SEKOL-358089 format. One record per atom (N, C-alpha, C, O): residue number from 1; residue in three letters; chain; atom name; y, x, z. Coordinates in pm, 1 decimal. Example, Ala and Ser with C-alpha at 12.3 -4.5 7.8 and 13.67 -1.06 7.14 Angstrom:
2
(1 'Ala' 'A' 'N' (-569.0 1319.0 780.0))
(1 'Ala' 'A' 'CA' (-450.0 1230.0 780.0))
(1 'Ala' 'A' 'C' (-330.0 1320.0 780.0))
(1 'Ala' 'A' 'O' (-331.9 1423.6 846.5))
(2 'Ser' 'A' 'N' (-225.0 1285.0 708.0))
(2 'Ser' 'A' 'CA' (-106.0 1367.0 714.0))
(2 'Ser' 'A' 'C' (3.0 1290.0 787.0))
(2 'Ser' 'A' 'O' (113.8 1340.9 803.9))
This chain:
71
(1 'Met' 'A' 'N' (12803.1 13496.0 8711.2))
(1 'Met' 'A' 'CA' (12734.6 13413.2 8818.4))
(1 'Met' 'A' 'C' (12753.0 13256.0 8751.1))
(1 'Met' 'A' 'O' (12646.3 13194.8 8747.6))
(2 'Arg' 'A' 'N' (12871.1 13181.5 8697.4))
(2 'Arg' 'A' 'CA' (12810.5 13058.3 8642.6))
(2 'Arg' 'A' 'C' (12658.4 13058.2 8565.4))
(2 'Arg' 'A' 'O' (12549.8 13013.6 8602.6))
(3 'Leu' 'A' 'N' (12690.3 13111.7 8470.6))
(3 'Leu' 'A' 'CA' (12529.3 13129.4 8402.1))
(3 'Leu' 'A' 'C' (12403.7 13093.5 8482.5))
(3 'Leu' 'A' 'O' (12335.7 12991.1 8477.0))
(4 'Val' 'A' 'N' (12387.4 13220.8 8571.1))
(4 'Val' 'A' 'CA' (12273.6 13195.9 8615.0))
(4 'Val' 'A' 'C' (12261.7 13066.5 8714.5))
(4 'Val' 'A' 'O' (12145.6 13034.4 8739.7))
(5 'Val' 'A' 'N' (12376.0 12978.9 8781.2))
(5 'Val' 'A' 'CA' (12372.3 12819.8 8852.9))
(5 'Val' 'A' 'C' (12313.3 12782.3 8794.4))
(5 'Val' 'A' 'O' (12201.3 12742.1 8825.7))
(6 'Ile' 'A' 'N' (12397.6 12775.8 8603.0))
(6 'Ile' 'A' 'CA' (12377.0 12647.5 8522.3))
(6 'Ile' 'A' 'C' (12190.4 12682.2 8500.0))
(6 'Ile' 'A' 'O' (12111.8 12591.7 8527.9))
(7 'Arg' 'A' 'N' (12142.1 12807.0 8453.1))
(7 'Arg' 'A' 'CA' (11976.0 12807.9 8444.3))
(7 'Arg' 'A' 'C' (11925.1 12749.0 8564.7))
(7 'Arg' 'A' 'O' (11839.1 12661.6 8553.8))
(8 'Val' 'A' 'N' (11972.5 12789.9 8696.2))
(8 'Val' 'A' 'CA' (11884.0 12779.8 8784.5))
(8 'Val' 'A' 'C' (11844.6 12590.2 8819.7))
(8 'Val' 'A' 'O' (11743.6 12524.2 8844.6))
(9 'Leu' 'A' 'N' (12009.3 12561.2 8800.3))
(9 'Leu' 'A' 'CA' (12000.8 12362.7 8802.2))
(9 'Leu' 'A' 'C' (11914.7 12305.7 8677.3))
(9 'Leu' 'A' 'O' (11856.5 12197.3 8672.2))
(10 'Arg' 'A' 'N' (11922.2 12414.2 8570.0))
(10 'Arg' 'A' 'CA' (11831.7 12334.5 8450.0))
(10 'Arg' 'A' 'C' (11674.8 12349.8 8476.5))
(10 'Arg' 'A' 'O' (11601.1 12252.4 8461.4))
(11 'Phe' 'A' 'N' (11615.4 12498.8 8524.2))
(11 'Phe' 'A' 'CA' (11522.2 12494.0 8553.9))
(11 'Phe' 'A' 'C' (11474.6 12361.3 8668.8))
(11 'Phe' 'A' 'O' (11377.7 12287.5 8650.5))
(12 'Ala' 'A' 'N' (11560.7 12355.3 8777.0))
(12 'Ala' 'A' 'CA' (11488.7 12263.1 8889.3))
(12 'Ala' 'A' 'C' (11496.5 12145.2 8836.5))
(12 'Ala' 'A' 'O' (11455.0 12060.7 8915.8))
(13 'Trp' 'A' 'N' (11536.4 12095.1 8723.1))
(13 'Trp' 'A' 'CA' (11564.5 11970.3 8688.7))
(13 'Trp' 'A' 'C' (11454.8 11930.5 8595.7))
(13 'Trp' 'A' 'O' (11410.8 11815.7 8590.4))
(14 'Glu' 'A' 'N' (11405.5 12045.9 8510.8))
(14 'Glu' 'A' 'CA' (11321.8 12033.0 8476.1))
(14 'Glu' 'A' 'C' (11164.7 12039.1 8554.7))
(14 'Glu' 'A' 'O' (11051.8 11999.2 8526.0))
(15 'Gly' 'A' 'N' (11203.2 12084.0 8624.5))
(15 'Gly' 'A' 'CA' (11087.9 12087.7 8702.3))
(15 'Gly' 'A' 'C' (11013.6 11943.5 8800.5))
(15 'Gly' 'A' 'O' (10892.3 11928.8 8816.1))
(16 'Leu' 'A' 'N' (11131.9 11840.8 8861.9))
(16 'Leu' 'A' 'CA' (11146.6 11719.6 8910.6))
(16 'Leu' 'A' 'C' (11112.5 11680.2 8829.8))
(16 'Leu' 'A' 'O' (11028.8 11592.9 8852.8))
(17 'Ile' 'A' 'N' (11144.9 11707.4 8667.6))
(17 'Ile' 'A' 'CA' (11121.1 11608.8 8535.0))
(17 'Ile' 'A' 'C' (10947.3 11583.7 8555.5))
(17 'Ile' 'A' 'O' (10893.5 11473.0 8557.1))
(18 'Ala' 'A' 'N' (10891.1 11690.7 8567.6))
(18 'Ala' 'A' 'CA' (10764.7 11708.5 8512.0))
(18 'Ala' 'A' 'C' (10701.4 11681.8 8619.6))
(18 'Ala' 'A' 'O' (10584.2 11658.5 8590.0))
(19 'Leu' 'A' 'N' (10724.7 11670.6 8762.5))
(19 'Leu' 'A' 'CA' (10679.3 11609.5 8873.5))
(19 'Leu' 'A' 'C' (10675.4 11512.9 8885.2))
(19 'Leu' 'A' 'O' (10567.5 11471.1 8927.3))
(20 'Gly' 'A' 'N' (10786.4 11408.5 8857.6))
(20 'Gly' 'A' 'CA' (10781.7 11267.4 8841.9))
(20 'Gly' 'A' 'C' (10674.3 11241.1 8698.2))
(20 'Gly' 'A' 'O' (10599.1 11143.8 8700.7))
(21 'Glu' 'A' 'N' (10674.8 11316.8 8600.1))
(21 'Glu' 'A' 'CA' (10584.6 11268.0 8501.4))
(21 'Glu' 'A' 'C' (10449.3 11299.9 8561.2))
(21 'Glu' 'A' 'O' (10348.9 11259.9 8502.3))
(22 'Ser' 'A' 'N' (10435.6 11388.1 8705.1))
(22 'Ser' 'A' 'CA' (10238.9 11386.7 8742.4))
(22 'Ser' 'A' 'C' (10220.8 11304.9 8792.4))
(22 'Ser' 'A' 'O' (10106.2 11260.0 8793.2))
(23 'Thr' 'A' 'N' (10325.4 11240.3 8861.9))
(23 'Thr' 'A' 'CA' (10273.9 11168.6 8970.7))
(23 'Thr' 'A' 'C' (10312.4 10986.7 8965.9))
(23 'Thr' 'A' 'O' (10302.5 10907.7 9059.7))
(24 'Val' 'A' 'N' (10351.5 10962.4 8843.5))
(24 'Val' 'A' 'CA' (10346.7 10815.5 8802.7))
(24 'Val' 'A' 'C' (10224.9 10793.9 8820.1))
(24 'Val' 'A' 'O' (10144.0 10886.7 8817.2))
(25 'Thr' 'A' 'N' (10184.0 10649.3 8844.5))
(25 'Thr' 'A' 'CA' (10070.7 10631.5 8852.7))
(25 'Thr' 'A' 'C' (10044.7 10461.7 8762.6))
(25 'Thr' 'A' 'O' (10143.1 10387.6 8760.9))
(26 'Ile' 'A' 'N' (9941.2 10422.0 8708.1))
(26 'Ile' 'A' 'CA' (9921.3 10372.6 8595.4))
(26 'Ile' 'A' 'C' (9864.0 10234.5 8705.6))
(26 'Ile' 'A' 'O' (9773.6 10265.9 8783.0))
(27 'Pro' 'A' 'N' (9909.3 10104.7 8710.9))
(27 'Pro' 'A' 'CA' (9849.9 10008.9 8777.4))
(27 'Pro' 'A' 'C' (9703.5 9987.4 8723.6))
(27 'Pro' 'A' 'O' (9690.9 10041.4 8613.7))
(28 'Ser' 'A' 'N' (9605.9 9934.1 8761.1))
(28 'Ser' 'A' 'CA' (9458.8 9898.1 8723.1))
(28 'Ser' 'A' 'C' (9517.2 9801.6 8724.7))
(28 'Ser' 'A' 'O' (9617.9 9766.1 8786.1))
(29 'Glu' 'A' 'N' (9403.8 9718.5 8600.4))
(29 'Glu' 'A' 'CA' (9406.7 9602.0 8534.1))
(29 'Glu' 'A' 'C' (9372.9 9456.1 8667.6))
(29 'Glu' 'A' 'O' (9405.2 9341.7 8699.6))
(30 'Asn' 'A' 'N' (9315.8 9531.9 8690.3))
(30 'Asn' 'A' 'CA' (9255.2 9416.8 8856.2))
(30 'Asn' 'A' 'C' (9325.0 9495.0 8975.8))
(30 'Asn' 'A' 'O' (9319.5 9617.7 8967.3))
(31 'Pro' 'A' 'N' (9361.1 9464.9 9037.0))
(31 'Pro' 'A' 'CA' (9417.6 9526.3 9130.0))
(31 'Pro' 'A' 'C' (9395.7 9516.3 9239.0))
(31 'Pro' 'A' 'O' (9407.0 9613.5 9313.8))
(32 'Gly' 'A' 'N' (9342.8 9350.0 9298.9))
(32 'Gly' 'A' 'CA' (9242.0 9291.1 9407.5))
(32 'Gly' 'A' 'C' (9344.3 9265.9 9556.2))
(32 'Gly' 'A' 'O' (9309.9 9212.2 9661.4))
(33 'Gly' 'A' 'N' (9429.9 9303.9 9532.9))
(33 'Gly' 'A' 'CA' (9513.6 9278.5 9590.4))
(33 'Gly' 'A' 'C' (9523.1 9400.5 9741.8))
(33 'Gly' 'A' 'O' (9466.7 9509.2 9729.4))
(34 'Pro' 'A' 'N' (9587.1 9371.5 9856.3))
(34 'Pro' 'A' 'CA' (9593.4 9480.2 9936.6))
(34 'Pro' 'A' 'C' (9446.6 9473.3 10041.2))
(34 'Pro' 'A' 'O' (9403.3 9369.7 10091.8))
(35 'Pro' 'A' 'N' (9383.7 9618.1 10057.3))
(35 'Pro' 'A' 'CA' (9242.1 9590.2 10176.6))
(35 'Pro' 'A' 'C' (9213.6 9551.8 10285.9))
(35 'Pro' 'A' 'O' (9272.0 9623.6 10367.1))
(36 'Pro' 'A' 'N' (9165.1 9489.6 10326.3))
(36 'Pro' 'A' 'CA' (9111.6 9410.3 10484.1))
(36 'Pro' 'A' 'C' (9200.2 9462.7 10590.3))
(36 'Pro' 'A' 'O' (9202.7 9583.3 10614.6))
(37 'Gly' 'A' 'N' (9274.1 9376.0 10655.5))
(37 'Gly' 'A' 'CA' (9342.5 9442.6 10756.0))
(37 'Gly' 'A' 'C' (9507.1 9464.2 10724.7))
(37 'Gly' 'A' 'O' (9596.9 9466.4 10808.9))
(38 'His' 'A' 'N' (9516.5 9475.3 10616.1))
(38 'His' 'A' 'CA' (9656.4 9477.3 10567.3))
(38 'His' 'A' 'C' (9768.6 9354.7 10581.7))
(38 'His' 'A' 'O' (9771.3 9244.7 10526.5))
(39 'Pro' 'A' 'N' (9882.8 9431.2 10700.4))
(39 'Pro' 'A' 'CA' (9971.2 9357.8 10732.9))
(39 'Pro' 'A' 'C' (10015.4 9254.4 10621.3))
(39 'Pro' 'A' 'O' (10084.6 9161.2 10662.2))
(40 'Glu' 'A' 'N' (9988.8 9257.2 10502.4))
(40 'Glu' 'A' 'CA' (10073.5 9193.8 10362.8))
(40 'Glu' 'A' 'C' (9948.7 9107.2 10317.7))
(40 'Glu' 'A' 'O' (9908.2 9133.4 10204.4))
(41 'Lys' 'A' 'N' (9881.5 9009.5 10386.6))
(41 'Lys' 'A' 'CA' (9765.3 8984.1 10309.9))
(41 'Lys' 'A' 'C' (9822.9 8847.0 10279.8))
(41 'Lys' 'A' 'O' (9876.7 8768.1 10357.4))
(42 'Trp' 'A' 'N' (9796.5 8835.1 10132.8))
(42 'Trp' 'A' 'CA' (9842.0 8687.1 10067.1))
(42 'Trp' 'A' 'C' (9708.5 8556.6 10197.9))
(42 'Trp' 'A' 'O' (9594.7 8552.7 10244.7))
(43 'Arg' 'A' 'N' (9820.3 8490.4 10194.1))
(43 'Arg' 'A' 'CA' (9720.0 8365.7 10274.2))
(43 'Arg' 'A' 'C' (9784.4 8284.9 10201.9))
(43 'Arg' 'A' 'O' (9906.0 8289.5 10183.3))
(44 'Pro' 'A' 'N' (9671.6 8166.6 10133.8))
(44 'Pro' 'A' 'CA' (9710.2 8057.6 10030.4))
(44 'Pro' 'A' 'C' (9688.4 7939.2 10096.4))
(44 'Pro' 'A' 'O' (9684.0 7838.8 10025.3))
(45 'Asp' 'A' 'N' (9668.3 7921.4 10256.8))
(45 'Asp' 'A' 'CA' (9759.3 7835.8 10281.3))
(45 'Asp' 'A' 'C' (9831.7 7830.9 10366.2))
(45 'Asp' 'A' 'O' (9813.8 7764.3 10468.2))
(46 'Leu' 'A' 'N' (9903.8 7882.5 10348.2))
(46 'Leu' 'A' 'CA' (10091.4 7883.8 10399.0))
(46 'Leu' 'A' 'C' (10193.9 7905.2 10222.1))
(46 'Leu' 'A' 'O' (10187.8 7985.2 10128.8))
(47 'Pro' 'A' 'N' (10298.3 7754.4 10262.7))
(47 'Pro' 'A' 'CA' (10343.6 7807.1 10181.1))
(47 'Pro' 'A' 'C' (10476.6 7923.3 10127.2))
(47 'Pro' 'A' 'O' (10555.2 7968.0 10210.7))
(48 'Leu' 'A' 'N' (10486.4 7964.4 9967.7))
(48 'Leu' 'A' 'CA' (10606.7 8052.7 10030.9))
(48 'Leu' 'A' 'C' (10703.5 8047.0 10053.5))
(48 'Leu' 'A' 'O' (10748.7 7952.9 9988.3))
(49 'Thr' 'A' 'N' (10811.5 8110.4 10136.7))
(49 'Thr' 'A' 'CA' (10942.9 8077.0 10143.0))
(49 'Thr' 'A' 'C' (11038.5 8106.6 10019.0))
(49 'Thr' 'A' 'O' (11005.4 8166.3 9916.6))
(50 'Ser' 'A' 'N' (11129.8 8067.5 10040.4))
(50 'Ser' 'A' 'CA' (11210.6 8076.4 9957.6))
(50 'Ser' 'A' 'C' (11246.6 8179.2 9843.1))
(50 'Ser' 'A' 'O' (11262.6 8175.9 9721.1))
(51 'Ile' 'A' 'N' (11251.5 8279.0 9952.8))
(51 'Ile' 'A' 'CA' (11267.3 8461.6 9854.8))
(51 'Ile' 'A' 'C' (11150.8 8452.2 9771.4))
(51 'Ile' 'A' 'O' (11160.2 8471.9 9650.3))
(52 'Glu' 'A' 'N' (10996.9 8412.0 9849.0))
(52 'Glu' 'A' 'CA' (10902.0 8497.1 9762.8))
(52 'Glu' 'A' 'C' (10898.4 8365.3 9638.9))
(52 'Glu' 'A' 'O' (10828.3 8379.2 9538.7))
(53 'Arg' 'A' 'N' (10975.7 8249.4 9659.5))
(53 'Arg' 'A' 'CA' (10933.6 8181.4 9533.0))
(53 'Arg' 'A' 'C' (11057.5 8219.8 9450.8))
(53 'Arg' 'A' 'O' (11038.0 8173.0 9338.6))
(54 'His' 'A' 'N' (11164.4 8276.8 9453.7))
(54 'His' 'A' 'CA' (11254.8 8342.1 9366.0))
(54 'His' 'A' 'C' (11178.7 8482.9 9304.9))
(54 'His' 'A' 'O' (11188.9 8513.8 9186.2))
(55 'Leu' 'A' 'N' (11110.5 8553.6 9391.9))
(55 'Leu' 'A' 'CA' (11049.3 8712.1 9316.1))
(55 'Leu' 'A' 'C' (10922.6 8622.3 9227.7))
(55 'Leu' 'A' 'O' (10909.2 8651.9 9108.9))
(56 'Ala' 'A' 'N' (10845.1 8530.2 9278.2))
(56 'Ala' 'A' 'CA' (10703.4 8473.4 9188.2))
(56 'Ala' 'A' 'C' (10815.3 8417.7 9063.6))
(56 'Ala' 'A' 'O' (10771.9 8459.0 8956.1))
(57 'Arg' 'A' 'N' (10910.5 8358.7 9048.9))
(57 'Arg' 'A' 'CA' (10967.4 8299.1 8904.1))
(57 'Arg' 'A' 'C' (11005.4 8443.3 8832.3))
(57 'Arg' 'A' 'O' (10980.2 8459.5 8712.9))
(58 'Gln' 'A' 'N' (11060.4 8535.4 8902.8))
(58 'Gln' 'A' 'CA' (11075.7 8667.6 8821.1))
(58 'Gln' 'A' 'C' (10990.5 8757.0 8769.0))
(58 'Gln' 'A' 'O' (10998.4 8832.6 8672.1))
(59 'Leu' 'A' 'N' (10909.3 8736.5 8847.5))
(59 'Leu' 'A' 'CA' (10754.8 8820.6 8815.3))
(59 'Leu' 'A' 'C' (10685.1 8738.7 8683.6))
(59 'Leu' 'A' 'O' (10632.6 8801.0 8591.4))
(60 'Thr' 'A' 'N' (10693.1 8569.6 8688.2))
(60 'Thr' 'A' 'CA' (10636.9 8524.9 8578.9))
(60 'Thr' 'A' 'C' (10691.8 8518.8 8454.5))
(60 'Thr' 'A' 'O' (10615.3 8493.6 8361.4))
(61 'Arg' 'A' 'N' (10822.3 8538.6 8429.0))
(61 'Arg' 'A' 'CA' (10924.2 8497.9 8352.6))
(61 'Arg' 'A' 'C' (10849.2 8661.5 8281.6))
(61 'Arg' 'A' 'O' (10822.0 8651.8 8162.0))
(62 'Arg' 'A' 'N' (10825.9 8763.2 8329.0))
(62 'Arg' 'A' 'CA' (10769.9 8886.0 8267.1))
(62 'Arg' 'A' 'C' (10657.8 8876.0 8278.1))
(62 'Arg' 'A' 'O' (10605.2 8987.0 8269.9))
(63 'Gly' 'A' 'N' (10561.1 8766.7 8299.1))
(63 'Gly' 'A' 'CA' (10407.8 8726.1 8296.3))
(63 'Gly' 'A' 'C' (10328.8 8894.8 8331.3))
(63 'Gly' 'A' 'O' (10259.6 8961.9 8254.7))
(64 'Trp' 'A' 'N' (10368.3 8923.4 8463.2))
(64 'Trp' 'A' 'CA' (10317.6 9048.5 8499.4))
(64 'Trp' 'A' 'C' (10254.7 8935.1 8636.4))
(64 'Trp' 'A' 'O' (10157.3 8997.8 8678.1))
(65 'Leu' 'A' 'N' (10262.1 8843.8 8695.2))
(65 'Leu' 'A' 'CA' (10275.5 8761.3 8820.8))
(65 'Leu' 'A' 'C' (10116.6 8690.0 8740.2))
(65 'Leu' 'A' 'O' (10007.2 8692.4 8796.6))
(66 'Arg' 'A' 'N' (10131.6 8654.4 8656.1))
(66 'Arg' 'A' 'CA' (10032.4 8543.2 8549.1))
(66 'Arg' 'A' 'C' (9876.9 8645.1 8561.4))
(66 'Arg' 'A' 'O' (9766.1 8629.3 8612.5))
(67 'Arg' 'A' 'N' (9944.6 8750.0 8484.5))
(67 'Arg' 'A' 'CA' (9809.4 8841.1 8458.9))
(67 'Arg' 'A' 'C' (9744.5 8889.0 8599.8))
(67 'Arg' 'A' 'O' (9627.5 8925.4 8611.3))
(68 'Trp' 'A' 'N' (9817.3 8884.5 8680.3))
(68 'Trp' 'A' 'CA' (9734.7 8970.6 8842.1))
(68 'Trp' 'A' 'C' (9663.1 8834.9 8892.6))
(68 'Trp' 'A' 'O' (9543.6 8851.2 8917.3))
(69 'Leu' 'A' 'N' (9708.4 8715.0 8911.2))
(69 'Leu' 'A' 'CA' (9679.8 8623.9 8953.6))
(69 'Leu' 'A' 'C' (9544.4 8595.0 8906.7))
(69 'Leu' 'A' 'O' (9452.2 8567.8 8983.5))
(70 'Lys' 'A' 'N' (9530.8 8602.9 8745.5))
(70 'Lys' 'A' 'CA' (9386.2 8601.1 8651.7))
(70 'Lys' 'A' 'C' (9318.5 8686.6 8721.1))
(70 'Lys' 'A' 'O' (9219.2 8636.2 8773.6))
(71 'Gly' 'A' 'N' (9334.4 8798.4 8741.9))
(71 'Gly' 'A' 'CA' (9245.0 8928.9 8795.9))
(71 'Gly' 'A' 'C' (9153.7 8936.9 8665.1))
(71 'Gly' 'A' 'O' (9066.1 9023.0 8656.0))
């Protein structure tokens, strides 16, 4: 009985790994921002909040934000 449970759990685990590998999306080179009418549209006329500045600093350190903004 114990061997059956271990085999079923292993099968389920490997299935979940395969599912995760097949649903991974690769970001495009130029994401272009959210679609029109999206509630999270970036507004350049408003200053960033302290949390947004903190997140921007973290992303800039990794280089992701600079690449995204260059588009």
